[in-house]
C-alpha positions as CSV (number, residue, x, y, z in Angstrom):
1,M,149.7,136.9,92.8
2,S,148.8,140.4,94.0
3,E,145.8,141.0,96.3
4,E,144.0,143.1,93.7
5,F,143.8,140.0,91.4
6,E,142.8,137.6,94.2
7,I,139.8,135.4,93.3
8,K,137.2,135.3,96.0
9,N,134.3,132.9,96.3
10,K,131.6,135.3,97.3
11,V,129.0,132.4,97.7
12,A,131.2,130.6,100.2
13,A,131.9,133.8,102.1
14,S,128.2,134.7,102.2
15,G,127.3,132.1,104.8
16,L,124.8,130.6,102.4
17,I,124.1,126.9,103.0
18,N,123.7,125.0,99.7
19,F,121.6,121.9,100.2
20,D,121.2,119.2,97.5
21,L,118.1,117.1,98.3
22,S,119.4,114.3,96.2
23,T,122.0,113.6,98.9
24,L,119.2,112.2,101.0
25,L,118.1,109.7,98.4
26,P,118.8,106.2,99.8
27,K,121.4,104.3,97.9
28,G,120.6,100.7,96.8
29,E,118.9,98.7,94.2
30,R,115.2,98.9,93.6
31,K,113.2,95.8,92.6
32,G,109.6,95.3,91.7
33,I,107.5,92.2,92.3
34,D,104.5,91.8,90.0
35,L,101.8,89.7,91.6
36,K,100.5,88.6,88.2
37,D,103.6,86.2,88.1
38,F,102.1,84.5,91.2
39,L,98.6,84.0,89.8
40,F,97.2,81.0,87.9
41,M,97.0,82.0,84.2
42,E,97.8,85.5,85.5
43,M,94.1,85.8,86.5
44,V,93.3,83.8,89.6
45,L,95.0,83.4,92.9
46,K,95.0,79.8,94.0
47,E,96.2,79.8,97.6
48,K,98.2,76.6,97.5
49,D,100.0,77.6,94.3
50,F,100.5,81.1,95.5
51,R,102.1,79.9,98.8
52,E,104.4,77.6,96.9
53,K,105.6,80.4,94.6
54,V,106.1,82.8,97.5
55,A,108.1,80.0,99.3
56,A,110.3,79.6,96.2
57,I,111.3,83.3,96.1
58,N,115.1,83.5,96.2
59,L,115.8,85.8,99.1
60,E,119.4,86.5,97.9
61,E,117.8,88.4,95.0
62,Y,116.2,90.9,97.4
63,K,118.9,91.2,100.0
64,D,119.5,94.9,100.9
65,T,117.1,96.1,98.1
66,Y,114.1,98.4,98.1
67,V,111.1,96.5,96.9
68,Y,107.8,97.6,95.5
69,I,104.9,95.1,95.1
70,Y,102.4,95.8,92.4
71,N,99.7,93.9,90.4
72,S,99.7,94.5,86.6
73,A,97.0,91.8,86.0
74,D,93.3,92.6,85.8
75,A,92.7,90.4,88.8
76,I,91.4,90.9,92.3
77,V,94.1,89.9,94.8
78,P,93.2,89.4,98.5
79,L,95.1,91.6,100.9
80,W,96.7,88.6,102.7
81,A,98.7,87.9,99.5
82,Y,100.6,91.1,100.1
83,F,101.1,90.0,103.7
84,L,102.7,86.8,102.6
85,I,105.2,88.3,100.2
86,T,106.1,91.1,102.6
87,A,106.6,88.6,105.4
88,K,108.9,86.6,103.2
89,L,111.0,89.6,102.2
90,T,111.1,91.5,105.5
91,E,114.2,89.7,106.8
92,V,116.3,90.7,103.8
93,A,114.9,93.8,102.1
94,K,115.7,97.3,103.3
95,K,112.1,98.5,102.6
96,I,109.0,97.0,101.1
97,V,106.0,99.1,99.8
98,Y,102.8,98.5,97.9
99,G,102.7,100.4,94.6
100,S,104.8,101.6,91.8
101,A,108.5,102.4,91.6
102,E,107.5,106.0,91.8
103,N,105.5,105.3,95.0
104,L,108.6,103.7,96.5
105,E,110.7,106.8,95.7
106,I,108.1,109.1,97.3
107,I,108.1,107.0,100.5
108,L,111.9,106.7,100.7
109,M,112.3,110.4,100.3
110,H,109.5,111.1,102.8
111,E,111.4,109.0,105.4
112,A,114.7,110.6,104.5
113,V,113.4,114.2,104.9
114,K,111.5,113.3,108.1
115,N,114.5,111.7,109.7
116,Y,117.3,114.1,108.6
117,D,118.8,116.4,111.2
118,F,118.4,119.9,109.7
119,S,119.6,121.7,112.9
120,E,122.7,123.0,111.2
121,M,120.3,125.2,109.1
122,D,118.6,126.8,112.0
123,G,118.7,130.6,111.6
124,K,120.7,130.3,108.4
125,R,120.2,131.3,104.7
126,V,119.6,128.1,102.8
127,L,119.6,127.5,99.0
128,V,118.0,124.3,97.9
129,K,119.8,123.1,94.7
130,G,117.5,123.1,91.8
131,C,119.1,120.7,89.4
132,S,120.1,117.1,90.0
133,D,121.2,114.2,87.9
134,K,118.9,112.0,90.0
135,S,115.1,112.0,89.9
136,I,113.6,113.5,93.0
137,P,109.9,113.2,93.7
138,E,108.2,116.7,93.8
139,N,106.7,115.8,97.2
140,A,110.1,115.7,98.7
141,Y,110.6,119.4,97.9
142,V,107.2,120.2,99.4
143,E,108.1,118.3,102.6
144,L,111.5,120.0,102.7
145,V,110.0,123.4,102.6
146,E,107.5,122.5,105.3
147,K,110.3,121.3,107.5
148,L,112.7,124.2,106.9
149,S,110.2,127.1,106.9
150,P,110.0,127.6,110.6
151,M,113.7,127.3,111.2
152,V,115.7,129.1,108.5
153,K,116.4,132.8,108.1
154,S,115.7,132.6,104.4
155,L,115.0,129.9,101.9
156,M,115.8,130.0,98.2
157,F,115.6,127.5,95.3
158,G,117.9,127.2,92.3
159,E,121.6,128.0,92.0
160,A,123.6,130.7,93.7
161,C,123.9,132.7,90.5
162,S,120.1,132.6,89.8
163,N,117.9,131.6,92.6
164,V,114.2,132.1,93.4
165,P,113.5,133.5,96.9
166,I,110.9,131.4,98.7
167,L,110.7,132.9,102.1
168,K,112.3,135.1,104.7
169,N,111.8,134.9,108.5
């Protein structure tokens, strides 16, 4: 092939760092625990019954999973109930949170962005990928911009062929 017909990747040659936020999404199964299943008639917490049901939780089911604890019943549950379930699962689950599956994802991504080493992007032009086949909480993008803003030369969002400039330092 002659040099005049050589195909060059201008994006790769530009020094632009493409960053896909979905790569930070922790891998692993997500499981929810609904406290209504631990309540008498799905309405009342009876301590003895509650403790028995917590003791009967099969820990293998939650091994290396990300767990969110929620209450879909219209019942007031004392705070110590969350303590008991959390204490039971702590030895096997990767992470346990109170709230919805969405809350769990927000917390997981918060920790991932907070703990990621972005030093390779210092002083560089960074393009944050805009499309992903995985659902990323919007807050993760907010936290990413907050973390990258003081360190990058420029920050863009989208794809190399059609991006939105966010900032230049």
